[in-house]
DODRENTI-881721 format. One record per residue: chain; x, y, z of N, C-alpha, C, O in turn. Coordinates in steps of 0.1 Angstrom, whole numbers. Example, Ala and Ser with C-alpha at 12.3 -4.5 7.8 and 13.67 -1.06 7.14 Angstrom:
% DODRENTI-881721
- A; 132; -57; 78; 123; -45; 78; 132; -33; 78; 142; -33; 85 .
- A; 128; -22; 71; 137; -11; 71; 129; 0; 79; 134; 11; 80 .
This chain:
% DODRENTI-881721
- A; 871; -705; 167; 880; -703; 179; 890; -692; 175; 896; -692; 164 .
- A; 893; -684; 184; 903; -673; 182; 917; -678; 182; 920; -688; 188 .
- A; 926; -671; 175; 940; -675; 174; 947; -671; 187; 943; -661; 194 .
- A; 956; -680; 191; 964; -676; 203; 974; -664; 200; 978; -663; 188 .
- A; 977; -656; 210; 986; -646; 207; 1000; -651; 205; 1004; -662; 210 .
- A; 1008; -644; 197; 1022; -648; 194; 1031; -638; 202; 1032; -627; 197 .
- A; 1036; -642; 213; 1042; -633; 222; 1054; -625; 216; 1056; -613; 218 .
- A; 1063; -632; 209; 1075; -626; 204; 1071; -615; 194; 1076; -604; 194 .
- A; 1062; -619; 185; 1058; -609; 174; 1051; -597; 181; 1054; -586; 177 .
- A; 1042; -600; 190; 1035; -589; 197; 1044; -579; 204; 1043; -567; 204 .
- A; 1054; -585; 212; 1063; -577; 219; 1072; -569; 210; 1075; -557; 213 .
- A; 1077; -575; 200; 1086; -568; 191; 1079; -557; 183; 1084; -546; 181 .
- A; 1066; -559; 180; 1058; -548; 174; 1056; -537; 184; 1057; -525; 180 .
- A; 1054; -540; 197; 1053; -529; 207; 1066; -522; 208; 1066; -509; 210 .
- A; 1078; -528; 207; 1091; -521; 208; 1092; -512; 196; 1096; -500; 198 .
- A; 1088; -516; 184; 1090; -508; 172; 1081; -495; 173; 1086; -484; 170 .
- A; 1069; -497; 178; 1060; -485; 179; 1064; -476; 190; 1063; -464; 189 .
- A; 1069; -481; 201; 1071; -473; 213; 1086; -467; 214; 1088; -459; 223 .
- A; 1095; -472; 206; 1109; -468; 207; 1110; -453; 205; 1105; -447; 196 .
- A; 1118; -447; 214; 1120; -432; 214; 1134; -430; 209; 1144; -431; 217 .
- A; 1135; -426; 196; 1148; -424; 190; 1156; -412; 196; 1168; -411; 194 .
- A; 1149; -403; 203; 1156; -392; 209; 1164; -397; 221; 1174; -390; 226 .
- A; 1161; -409; 227; 1169; -414; 238; 1181; -422; 233; 1192; -420; 238 .
- A; 1179; -430; 223; 1190; -438; 217; 1185; -442; 203; 1173; -445; 201 .
- A; 1194; -443; 194; 1190; -446; 180; 1183; -459; 179; 1187; -469; 185 .
- A; 1172; -459; 171; 1164; -471; 170; 1172; -482; 163; 1177; -480; 152 .
- A; 1173; -494; 169; 1180; -505; 162; 1171; -512; 152; 1159; -509; 152 .
- A; 1177; -521; 145; 1169; -530; 137; 1163; -541; 146; 1171; -547; 153 .
- A; 1150; -543; 145; 1144; -552; 154; 1139; -564; 146; 1131; -562; 137 .
- A; 1144; -576; 149; 1142; -587; 140; 1137; -599; 149; 1143; -602; 159 .
- A; 1127; -606; 144; 1123; -618; 150; 1130; -630; 144; 1131; -632; 132 .
- A; 1135; -639; 153; 1143; -650; 148; 1136; -663; 154; 1129; -662; 164 .
- A; 1139; -674; 148; 1133; -687; 153; 1142; -698; 154; 1138; -710; 155 .
- A; 1155; -696; 155; 1164; -707; 157; 1168; -708; 172; 1166; -698; 179 .
- A; 1173; -719; 176; 1175; -721; 190; 1189; -718; 195; 1192; -716; 207 .
- A; 1199; -717; 186; 1213; -713; 189; 1214; -698; 190; 1204; -691; 190 .
- A; 1226; -693; 190; 1228; -679; 189; 1224; -674; 176; 1225; -681; 166 .
- A; 1219; -662; 175; 1212; -657; 163; 1222; -656; 151; 1218; -658; 140 .
- A; 1235; -653; 154; 1244; -651; 143; 1248; -664; 136; 1254; -663; 126 .
- A; 1243; -675; 141; 1246; -688; 134; 1239; -689; 121; 1245; -694; 111 .
- A; 1227; -683; 119; 1220; -684; 107; 1215; -671; 102; 1210; -670; 91 .
- A; 1218; -660; 109; 1214; -647; 105; 1226; -638; 103; 1234; -637; 112 .
- A; 1227; -631; 92; 1238; -622; 90; 1234; -608; 93; 1224; -603; 88 .
- A; 1241; -602; 103; 1237; -589; 107; 1249; -580; 104; 1261; -584; 105 .
- A; 1247; -567; 100; 1257; -558; 97; 1257; -547; 108; 1249; -537; 107 .
- A; 1266; -548; 118; 1266; -538; 128; 1272; -525; 124; 1272; -515; 131 .
- A; 1278; -524; 112; 1282; -512; 106; 1271; -503; 102; 1272; -491; 102 .
- A; 1259; -509; 100; 1248; -502; 95; 1239; -497; 107; 1233; -486; 107 .
- A; 1237; -506; 117; 1228; -503; 128; 1230; -513; 139; 1237; -523; 137 .
- A; 1225; -510; 151; 1225; -519; 162; 1213; -529; 159; 1204; -525; 151 .
- A; 1213; -540; 166; 1202; -550; 164; 1196; -554; 177; 1203; -556; 187 .
- A; 1183; -557; 177; 1176; -563; 187; 1170; -576; 181; 1161; -574; 172 .
- A; 1174; -587; 185; 1169; -600; 179; 1160; -606; 190; 1164; -609; 201 .
- A; 1148; -609; 186; 1138; -615; 196; 1135; -629; 192; 1133; -633; 180 .
- A; 1134; -638; 202; 1130; -652; 200; 1122; -656; 213; 1122; -650; 223 .
- A; 1115; -668; 212; 1108; -673; 223; 1119; -678; 233; 1129; -683; 230 .
- A; 1116; -675; 246; 1124; -679; 257; 1122; -694; 260; 1115; -701; 253 .
- A; 1128; -698; 271; 1127; -712; 275; 1122; -713; 290; 1129; -708; 299 .
- A; 1110; -718; 292; 1101; -723; 282; 1093; -712; 275; 1092; -701; 281 .
- A; 1089; -714; 263; 1082; -704; 256; 1068; -701; 262; 1064; -689; 262 .
- A; 1062; -711; 268; 1048; -709; 273; 1047; -718; 285; 1051; -730; 285 .
- A; 1041; -713; 296; 1039; -720; 308; 1025; -718; 313; 1021; -706; 314 .
- A; 1017; -728; 315; 1004; -727; 320; 1002; -734; 334; 1006; -745; 335 .
- A; 997; -726; 343; 996; -732; 357; 981; -731; 361; 976; -720; 363 .
- A; 974; -742; 361; 960; -742; 365; 959; -737; 380; 967; -740; 388 .
- A; 948; -730; 383; 945; -726; 396; 931; -730; 400; 922; -733; 392 .
- A; 929; -731; 413; 915; -735; 418; 911; -749; 413; 918; -759; 414 .
- A; 899; -749; 407; 894; -762; 402; 898; -765; 387; 892; -773; 381 .
- A; 909; -759; 383; 915; -761; 370; 906; -755; 358; 908; -758; 347 .
- A; 896; -747; 362; 888; -740; 352; 896; -727; 347; 894; -723; 336 .
- A; 903; -721; 356; 911; -709; 353; 926; -713; 355; 930; -722; 362 .
- A; 934; -704; 349; 949; -706; 350; 957; -694; 348; 951; -684; 342 .
- A; 969; -694; 351; 979; -684; 349; 987; -688; 337; 993; -699; 337 .
- A; 989; -679; 327; 997; -682; 315; 1009; -672; 315; 1007; -660; 317 .
- A; 1020; -678; 313; 1033; -670; 312; 1040; -673; 299; 1042; -685; 295 .
- A; 1044; -663; 292; 1051; -664; 279; 1064; -657; 281; 1065; -646; 286 .
- A; 1075; -664; 277; 1089; -659; 279; 1094; -654; 265; 1093; -661; 255 .
- A; 1100; -643; 265; 1106; -637; 253; 1121; -634; 256; 1124; -628; 267 .
- A; 1130; -638; 248; 1144; -635; 249; 1148; -625; 239; 1146; -627; 227 .
- A; 1155; -614; 243; 1161; -604; 234; 1176; -605; 234; 1182; -604; 245 .
- A; 1182; -606; 222; 1196; -604; 221; 1199; -590; 215; 1193; -587; 205 .
- A; 1207; -582; 222; 1209; -568; 218; 1224; -567; 214; 1233; -570; 222 .
- A; 1227; -564; 201; 1240; -563; 196; 1244; -548; 193; 1235; -541; 187 .
- A; 1256; -544; 196; 1261; -531; 192; 1276; -532; 190; 1282; -540; 197 .
- A; 1281; -523; 182; 1296; -522; 181; 1301; -508; 185; 1312; -505; 183 .
- A; 1291; -500; 189; 1295; -486; 193; 1303; -486; 206; 1314; -481; 207 .
- A; 1297; -491; 217; 1303; -491; 230; 1294; -499; 240; 1283; -502; 238 .
- A; 1300; -502; 251; 1293; -509; 262; 1282; -499; 267; 1271; -503; 271 .
- A; 1285; -486; 268; 1275; -476; 272; 1263; -477; 263; 1252; -476; 267 .
- A; 1265; -478; 250; 1254; -478; 240; 1246; -491; 243; 1233; -491; 242 .
- A; 1252; -502; 246; 1245; -515; 249; 1235; -512; 261; 1224; -516; 260 .
- A; 1241; -506; 271; 1233; -503; 283; 1221; -493; 280; 1211; -494; 286 .
- A; 1224; -484; 271; 1214; -474; 267; 1203; -481; 259; 1191; -478; 261 .
- A; 1206; -490; 250; 1196; -498; 243; 1187; -506; 253; 1175; -506; 251 .
- A; 1194; -512; 262; 1186; -520; 272; 1178; -512; 281; 1167; -516; 286 .
- A; 1183; -500; 284; 1175; -491; 292; 1162; -487; 285; 1152; -485; 291 .
- A; 1163; -485; 272; 1151; -481; 264; 1141; -493; 264; 1129; -491; 265 .
- A; 1146; -505; 262; 1137; -517; 263; 1131; -518; 277; 1118; -520; 278 .
- A; 1138; -516; 287; 1133; -516; 301; 1123; -505; 303; 1112; -507; 309 .
- A; 1126; -493; 298; 1116; -482; 299; 1103; -485; 293; 1092; -482; 298 .
- A; 1103; -491; 281; 1091; -494; 274; 1083; -505; 282; 1071; -504; 283 .
- A; 1090; -515; 287; 1084; -525; 295; 1077; -519; 307; 1065; -522; 310 .
- A; 1083; -510; 314; 1077; -504; 326; 1066; -494; 322; 1056; -493; 329 .
- A; 1068; -486; 312; 1058; -477; 308; 1045; -483; 302; 1034; -478; 304 .
- A; 1047; -495; 296; 1036; -502; 289; 1032; -514; 296; 1027; -524; 290 .
- A; 1034; -515; 309; 1033; -527; 317; 1019; -533; 315; 1017; -546; 315 .
- A; 1008; -525; 314; 995; -530; 313; 988; -526; 300; 976; -525; 299 .
- A; 996; -522; 290; 990; -516; 278; 989; -525; 266; 983; -521; 256 .
- A; 995; -537; 266; 994; -546; 255; 980; -553; 254; 974; -556; 264 .
- A; 975; -554; 242; 962; -560; 240; 961; -574; 244; 951; -578; 251 .
- A; 970; -583; 240; 969; -597; 242; 974; -602; 256; 973; -614; 259 .
- A; 980; -593; 264; 986; -597; 276; 983; -587; 287; 982; -575; 285 .
- A; 981; -592; 299; 977; -584; 310; 989; -576; 316; 988; -565; 321 .
- A; 1001; -582; 315; 1013; -575; 321; 1025; -579; 313; 1027; -590; 308 .
- A; 1034; -569; 312; 1048; -570; 306; 1058; -569; 318; 1057; -559; 325 .
- A; 1067; -578; 319; 1077; -578; 330; 1091; -579; 324; 1094; -588; 316 .
- A; 1099; -569; 327; 1113; -570; 324; 1120; -577; 335; 1120; -573; 346 .
- A; 1126; -589; 332; 1131; -598; 342; 1146; -596; 345; 1150; -594; 356 .
- A; 1154; -597; 334; 1168; -598; 337; 1176; -593; 325; 1171; -593; 313 .
- A; 1189; -591; 327; 1198; -587; 316; 1211; -594; 320; 1216; -593; 331 .
- A; 1217; -600; 310; 1230; -607; 311; 1239; -601; 300; 1236; -603; 288 .
- A; 1250; -596; 304; 1260; -591; 294; 1269; -603; 290; 1274; -610; 298 .
- A; 1270; -605; 277; 1278; -616; 271; 1291; -611; 267; 1292; -600; 262 .
- A; 1301; -619; 269; 1314; -615; 263; 1316; -623; 250; 1312; -634; 249 .
- A; 1322; -616; 241; 1325; -622; 227; 1340; -623; 225; 1348; -615; 231 .
- A; 1343; -632; 216; 1357; -633; 212; 1361; -621; 203; 1373; -618; 202 .
- A; 1352; -615; 196; 1355; -604; 187; 1357; -592; 195; 1350; -589; 205 .
- A; 1366; -584; 191; 1368; -571; 197; 1358; -561; 193; 1353; -561; 182 .
- A; 1354; -552; 203; 1345; -541; 200; 1331; -545; 195; 1325; -538; 187 .
- A; 1326; -557; 200; 1312; -560; 198; 1306; -563; 212; 1312; -572; 219 .
- A; 1295; -557; 215; 1289; -558; 228; 1276; -565; 226; 1268; -561; 217 .
- A; 1273; -575; 234; 1260; -583; 234; 1254; -584; 247; 1261; -587; 257 .
- A; 1241; -581; 248; 1234; -584; 260; 1221; -592; 258; 1216; -590; 247 .
- A; 1218; -600; 267; 1205; -608; 266; 1196; -604; 277; 1199; -604; 288 .
- A; 1184; -600; 273; 1173; -596; 282; 1162; -606; 282; 1159; -612; 271 .
- A; 1157; -609; 294; 1145; -618; 295; 1133; -610; 298; 1133; -602; 307 .
- A; 1122; -612; 290; 1110; -605; 292; 1099; -615; 294; 1099; -626; 288 .
- A; 1090; -612; 303; 1078; -621; 305; 1065; -614; 302; 1063; -603; 307 .
- A; 1057; -621; 295; 1043; -616; 292; 1033; -625; 300; 1035; -637; 299 .
- A; 1024; -619; 308; 1016; -626; 317; 1001; -624; 315; 997; -613; 313 .
- A; 994; -635; 316; 979; -634; 316; 975; -643; 329; 977; -655; 329 .
- A; 970; -636; 339; 966; -643; 351; 951; -646; 352; 943; -637; 347 .
- A; 947; -657; 358; 933; -660; 360; 925; -660; 348; 914; -654; 348 .
- A; 929; -666; 337; 922; -666; 325; 914; -680; 324; 919; -690; 329 .
- A; 903; -680; 317; 896; -692; 315; 903; -702; 306; 907; -698; 295 .
- A; 905; -714; 311; 912; -724; 303; 902; -730; 294; 890; -731; 297 .
- A; 907; -735; 282; 898; -741; 272; 893; -755; 278; 901; -763; 281 .
- A; 880; -756; 279; 875; -769; 284; 866; -776; 274; 861; -787; 277 .
- A; 864; -770; 263; 855; -776; 253; 863; -777; 240; 857; -783; 230 .
């Protein structure tokens, strides 16, 4: 039996390969696996680079059977935390590059039929001069054969 795709890993690999540094400097792209904010267990140095931290969203995976339950739609959620200390404008530029990659590569990923950029929420921090945004990405496979054996 083939392995299931790992949506966070696959999407972050796509970001690394497709990032256009002439638009905005490439951040450090890191996959994390904790459920709280990333900085609780990961030390990042914003003096060195901006960061994009990826984790599974909530829910990480959703399967909706269709028809006679032989086929179904699968949805995978990915959450990105984007950190910068340069400026709010740089935060928006980083997220614009993520959004551009999602739109340009909407049907280009091997393990997923579609990439959707869903939303962006700017977070306020107690620290001065640190900007954080959270983006929601959805990876979709529609009308796929469900495992029946």
